[in-house]
N, CA and C atoms as a LAMMPS dump frame, in Angstrom:
ITEM: TIMESTEP
0
ITEM: NUMBER OF ATOMS
276
ITEM: BOX BOUNDS ff ff ff
-5.0000000000000000e+02 5.0000000000000000e+02
-5.0000000000000000e+02 5.0000000000000000e+02
-5.0000000000000000e+02 5.0000000000000000e+02
ITEM: ATOMS id mol type element x y z
1 1 1 N -473.114 59.76 -436.833
2 1 2 C -472.59 61.094 -436.679
3 1 3 C -473.477 62.137 -437.325
4 2 1 N -474.152 61.777 -438.402
5 2 2 C -474.962 62.775 -439.069
6 2 3 C -476.122 63.221 -438.196
7 3 1 N -476.594 62.362 -437.292
8 3 2 C -477.689 62.753 -436.403
9 3 3 C -477.262 63.896 -435.494
10 4 1 N -475.994 63.935 -435.13
11 4 2 C -475.502 64.993 -434.26
12 4 3 C -474.952 66.178 -435.053
13 5 1 N -475.051 66.126 -436.393
14 5 2 C -474.566 67.192 -437.273
15 5 3 C -473.083 67.469 -437.039
16 6 1 N -472.318 66.408 -436.907
17 6 2 C -470.891 66.529 -436.643
18 6 3 C -470.187 67.182 -437.834
19 7 1 N -469.66 68.368 -437.64
20 7 2 C -468.899 69.048 -438.676
21 7 3 C -469.733 69.801 -439.685
22 8 1 N -471.051 69.798 -439.548
23 8 2 C -471.904 70.498 -440.496
24 8 3 C -472.253 71.876 -439.955
25 9 1 N -471.234 72.733 -439.879
26 9 2 C -471.46 74.077 -439.389
27 9 3 C -470.433 75.013 -440.017
28 10 1 N -470.694 76.304 -440.023
29 10 2 C -469.795 77.261 -440.675
30 10 3 C -468.371 77.247 -440.119
31 11 1 N -468.214 77.052 -438.823
32 11 2 C -466.876 77.057 -438.233
33 11 3 C -466.037 75.906 -438.778
34 12 1 N -466.622 74.725 -438.846
35 12 2 C -465.886 73.565 -439.336
36 12 3 C -465.532 73.722 -440.809
37 13 1 N -466.485 74.141 -441.61
38 13 2 C -466.224 74.289 -443.043
39 13 3 C -465.163 75.348 -443.304
40 14 1 N -465.232 76.467 -442.612
41 14 2 C -464.25 77.533 -442.831
42 14 3 C -462.854 77.082 -442.432
43 15 1 N -462.742 76.448 -441.267
44 15 2 C -461.433 75.957 -440.834
45 15 3 C -460.849 74.936 -441.799
46 16 1 N -461.689 74.044 -442.302
47 16 2 C -461.218 73.012 -443.233
48 16 3 C -460.802 73.621 -444.566
49 17 1 N -461.581 74.569 -445.078
50 17 2 C -461.235 75.184 -446.364
51 17 3 C -459.918 75.95 -446.26
52 18 1 N -459.737 76.706 -445.194
53 18 2 C -458.483 77.45 -445.02
54 18 3 C -457.313 76.47 -444.896
55 19 1 N -457.485 75.41 -444.116
56 19 2 C -456.416 74.415 -443.971
57 19 3 C -456.132 73.711 -445.288
58 20 1 N -457.17 73.435 -446.074
59 20 2 C -456.996 72.794 -447.376
60 20 3 C -456.156 73.669 -448.302
61 21 1 N -456.43 74.969 -448.285
62 21 2 C -455.624 75.9 -449.079
63 21 3 C -454.169 75.86 -448.606
64 22 1 N -453.966 75.82 -447.292
65 22 2 C -452.61 75.734 -446.754
66 22 3 C -451.895 74.465 -447.19
67 23 1 N -452.611 73.322 -447.183
68 23 2 C -452.006 72.08 -447.665
69 23 3 C -451.643 72.187 -449.142
70 24 1 N -452.497 72.848 -449.923
71 24 2 C -452.199 73.037 -451.342
72 24 3 C -450.962 73.888 -451.549
73 25 1 N -450.869 74.982 -450.818
74 25 2 C -449.702 75.868 -450.931
75 25 3 C -448.431 75.121 -450.525
76 26 1 N -448.492 74.411 -449.4
77 26 2 C -447.31 73.676 -448.937
78 26 3 C -446.945 72.559 -449.915
79 27 1 N -447.948 71.905 -450.485
80 27 2 C -447.677 70.825 -451.434
81 27 3 C -447.004 71.327 -452.702
82 28 1 N -447.513 72.427 -453.242
83 28 2 C -446.898 73.007 -454.437
84 28 3 C -445.492 73.504 -454.116
85 29 1 N -445.326 74.071 -452.935
86 29 2 C -444.021 74.604 -452.542
87 29 3 C -442.992 73.49 -452.375
88 30 1 N -443.43 72.271 -452.055
89 30 2 C -442.478 71.169 -451.943
90 30 3 C -441.967 70.742 -453.314
91 31 1 N -442.787 70.904 -454.337
92 31 2 C -442.341 70.576 -455.694
93 31 3 C -441.385 71.65 -456.19
94 32 1 N -441.723 72.898 -455.91
95 32 2 C -440.835 74.007 -456.258
96 32 3 C -439.751 74.103 -455.184
97 33 1 N -438.595 74.56 -455.528
98 33 2 C -437.561 74.717 -454.495
99 33 3 C -437.79 75.987 -453.667
100 34 1 N -438.83 75.955 -452.791
101 34 2 C -439.171 77.152 -452.031
102 34 3 C -439.506 76.808 -450.579
103 35 1 N -438.487 76.713 -449.727
104 35 2 C -438.751 76.415 -448.317
105 35 3 C -439.607 77.478 -447.628
106 36 1 N -439.454 78.722 -448.051
107 36 2 C -440.239 79.802 -447.447
108 36 3 C -441.734 79.594 -447.718
109 37 1 N -442.071 79.147 -448.927
110 37 2 C -443.464 78.913 -449.278
111 37 3 C -444.02 77.695 -448.541
112 38 1 N -443.158 76.701 -448.269
113 38 2 C -443.6 75.551 -447.468
114 38 3 C -444.009 76.029 -446.076
115 39 1 N -443.188 76.868 -445.466
116 39 2 C -443.507 77.376 -444.137
117 39 3 C -444.743 78.268 -444.168
118 40 1 N -444.92 79.017 -445.255
119 40 2 C -446.126 79.842 -445.384
120 40 3 C -447.367 78.952 -445.452
121 41 1 N -447.282 77.844 -446.198
122 41 2 C -448.405 76.91 -446.262
123 41 3 C -448.716 76.303 -444.91
124 42 1 N -447.681 75.943 -444.171
125 42 2 C -447.886 75.392 -442.834
126 42 3 C -448.503 76.433 -441.897
127 43 1 N -448.11 77.68 -442.063
128 43 2 C -448.697 78.755 -441.251
129 43 3 C -450.181 78.924 -441.59
130 44 1 N -450.528 78.795 -442.877
131 44 2 C -451.933 78.903 -443.282
132 44 3 C -452.749 77.779 -442.655
133 45 1 N -452.167 76.58 -442.574
134 45 2 C -452.858 75.449 -441.952
135 45 3 C -453.163 75.764 -440.483
136 46 1 N -452.196 76.311 -439.778
137 46 2 C -452.389 76.67 -438.371
138 46 3 C -453.455 77.757 -438.239
139 47 1 N -453.433 78.722 -439.144
140 47 2 C -454.435 79.79 -439.131
141 47 3 C -455.829 79.207 -439.339
142 48 1 N -455.951 78.192 -440.198
143 48 2 C -457.239 77.543 -440.41
144 48 3 C -457.789 76.954 -439.122
145 49 1 N -456.926 76.301 -438.348
146 49 2 C -457.363 75.747 -437.07
147 49 3 C -457.778 76.822 -436.083
148 50 1 N -457.024 77.896 -436.057
149 50 2 C -457.336 78.998 -435.141
150 50 3 C -458.654 79.666 -435.526
151 51 1 N -458.848 79.901 -436.821
152 51 2 C -460.083 80.542 -437.283
153 51 3 C -461.286 79.649 -436.995
154 52 1 N -461.156 78.345 -437.257
155 52 2 C -462.251 77.423 -436.975
156 52 3 C -462.618 77.405 -435.502
157 53 1 N -461.617 77.363 -434.643
158 53 2 C -461.871 77.366 -433.197
159 53 3 C -462.494 78.686 -432.741
160 54 1 N -461.992 79.802 -433.283
161 54 2 C -462.532 81.109 -432.908
162 54 3 C -463.99 81.236 -433.34
163 55 1 N -464.296 80.762 -434.549
164 55 2 C -465.686 80.816 -435.016
165 55 3 C -466.579 79.918 -434.17
166 56 1 N -466.055 78.763 -433.768
167 56 2 C -466.82 77.856 -432.923
168 56 3 C -467.121 78.505 -431.572
169 57 1 N -466.134 79.173 -431.018
170 57 2 C -466.324 79.844 -429.735
171 57 3 C -467.268 81.046 -429.864
172 58 1 N -467.368 81.604 -431.08
173 58 2 C -468.256 82.739 -431.315
174 58 3 C -469.695 82.299 -431.569
175 59 1 N -469.942 80.989 -431.512
176 59 2 C -471.31 80.511 -431.664
177 59 3 C -471.639 79.943 -433.027
178 60 1 N -470.662 79.842 -433.905
179 60 2 C -470.923 79.302 -435.236
180 60 3 C -470.522 77.843 -435.359
181 61 1 N -470.22 77.211 -434.231
182 61 2 C -469.805 75.815 -434.23
183 61 3 C -470.969 74.879 -434.025
184 62 1 N -470.662 73.657 -433.614
185 62 2 C -471.692 72.632 -433.416
186 62 3 C -472.637 73.046 -432.297
187 63 1 N -473.899 72.899 -432.564
188 63 2 C -474.915 73.186 -431.559
189 63 3 C -475.161 71.921 -430.749
190 64 1 N -475.63 72.049 -429.52
191 64 2 C -475.917 70.856 -428.738
192 64 3 C -476.912 69.96 -429.465
193 65 1 N -476.646 68.684 -429.439
194 65 2 C -477.505 67.733 -430.125
195 65 3 C -478.851 67.622 -429.427
196 66 1 N -479.889 67.461 -430.209
197 66 2 C -481.215 67.255 -429.638
198 66 3 C -481.405 65.804 -429.225
199 67 1 N -480.434 64.948 -429.554
200 67 2 C -480.528 63.536 -429.213
201 67 3 C -479.974 63.227 -427.825
202 68 1 N -479.429 64.216 -427.153
203 68 2 C -478.843 64.014 -425.839
204 68 3 C -479.948 64.11 -424.792
205 69 1 N -480.005 63.128 -423.918
206 69 2 C -481.022 63.127 -422.871
207 69 3 C -480.622 64.095 -421.773
208 70 1 N -481.605 64.682 -421.164
209 70 2 C -481.348 65.725 -420.184
210 70 3 C -481.113 65.204 -418.767
211 71 1 N -481.677 64.045 -418.424
212 71 2 C -481.551 63.583 -417.045
213 71 3 C -481.314 62.074 -417.017
214 72 1 N -480.924 61.593 -415.858
215 72 2 C -480.697 60.162 -415.677
216 72 3 C -482.007 59.406 -415.852
217 73 1 N -483.107 59.99 -415.408
218 73 2 C -484.413 59.332 -415.554
219 73 3 C -484.768 59.139 -417.024
220 74 1 N -484.481 60.144 -417.852
221 74 2 C -484.752 60.014 -419.287
222 74 3 C -483.842 58.98 -419.927
223 75 1 N -482.593 58.919 -419.498
224 75 2 C -481.677 57.915 -420.032
225 75 3 C -482.158 56.515 -419.674
226 76 1 N -482.574 56.334 -418.433
227 76 2 C -483.066 55.036 -417.989
228 76 3 C -484.321 54.645 -418.761
229 77 1 N -485.228 55.579 -418.949
230 77 2 C -486.458 55.301 -419.696
231 77 3 C -486.142 54.938 -421.152
232 78 1 N -485.187 55.612 -421.747
233 78 2 C -484.821 55.317 -423.131
234 78 3 C -484.191 53.927 -423.242
235 79 1 N -483.332 53.565 -422.283
236 79 2 C -482.727 52.225 -422.3
237 79 3 C -483.791 51.15 -422.149
238 80 1 N -484.732 51.388 -421.242
239 80 2 C -485.806 50.429 -421.006
240 80 3 C -486.656 50.27 -422.268
241 81 1 N -486.972 51.373 -422.929
242 81 2 C -487.768 51.314 -424.16
243 81 3 C -487.007 50.575 -425.261
244 82 1 N -485.7 50.787 -425.335
245 82 2 C -484.902 50.1 -426.355
246 82 3 C -484.872 48.597 -426.092
247 83 1 N -484.745 48.2 -424.836
248 83 2 C -484.731 46.775 -424.479
249 83 3 C -486.081 46.145 -424.796
250 84 1 N -487.159 46.839 -424.454
251 84 2 C -488.497 46.318 -424.739
252 84 3 C -488.732 46.184 -426.234
253 85 1 N -488.244 47.153 -427.009
254 85 2 C -488.406 47.095 -428.463
255 85 3 C -487.608 45.918 -429.044
256 86 1 N -486.393 45.699 -428.522
257 86 2 C -485.575 44.572 -428.967
258 86 3 C -486.253 43.243 -428.642
259 87 1 N -486.822 43.137 -427.439
260 87 2 C -487.502 41.912 -427.043
261 87 3 C -488.748 41.67 -427.884
262 88 1 N -489.461 42.751 -428.252
263 88 2 C -490.653 42.607 -429.091
264 88 3 C -490.273 42.115 -430.485
265 89 1 N -489.153 42.613 -431.016
266 89 2 C -488.692 42.171 -432.333
267 89 3 C -488.256 40.713 -432.264
268 90 1 N -487.569 40.34 -431.187
269 90 2 C -487.107 38.948 -431.029
270 90 3 C -488.274 37.998 -430.866
271 91 1 N -489.339 38.441 -430.215
272 91 2 C -490.499 37.58 -429.986
273 91 3 C -491.324 37.405 -431.268
274 92 1 N -491.22 38.332 -432.177
275 92 2 C -492.019 38.27 -433.406
276 92 3 C -491.5 37.29 -434.423
């Protein structure tokens, strides 16, 4: 996953941090007798998801991976090279 930079972007981090704060608020509110604060924490969690998605749509999300092949011919060539490399290792 790290090769594709999964989650390593401003949109993902912002959405997660906002949601984490919401989980904290809701968690503390469950210890305290405050149902209103529990719902506020849950609302913050939803806002975190919305903000993350909005930032992703604005171009701050995951960029297309450079590891993705562009055509069927490139995919076939890559598979063939991988098979040949495996056979060379097995023969050694």
